[in-house]
C-alpha angles and dihedrals in degrees: 000000000000125000117200117195123182112211120188113216117173104305095336129086115214116206107206113202116198131182125005121347108207133167096267090064098050092096090051091053091046090051092048090049094049090051094045095049090059087072097047138272119009129213130187124226106201096165093113097039105117100184141002126191118228093262091051090049088054089053091052089050089050090052090050090050087051090059102267112150121221104231096181135357137176115243090243094057091041089056092049089051093043090234125162114251109285 
């Protein structure tokens, strides 16, 4: 199960992903991102993301390449994404 919460903070929208991010929820994340970016910059809060399948990790990488900032991330997910320590 994946919970997606959009949090407005100043001019940025933070998309908080909680639970397990699996392939069936990629379209939901893409839709939330497309909606959020209409209001300005978007950040991801992955601090409560417990797992992401390889396809979901690719989607997160695509969002990062599109300019999305990682606001928070668990060390487990950071390792899966090969991110520097946040």
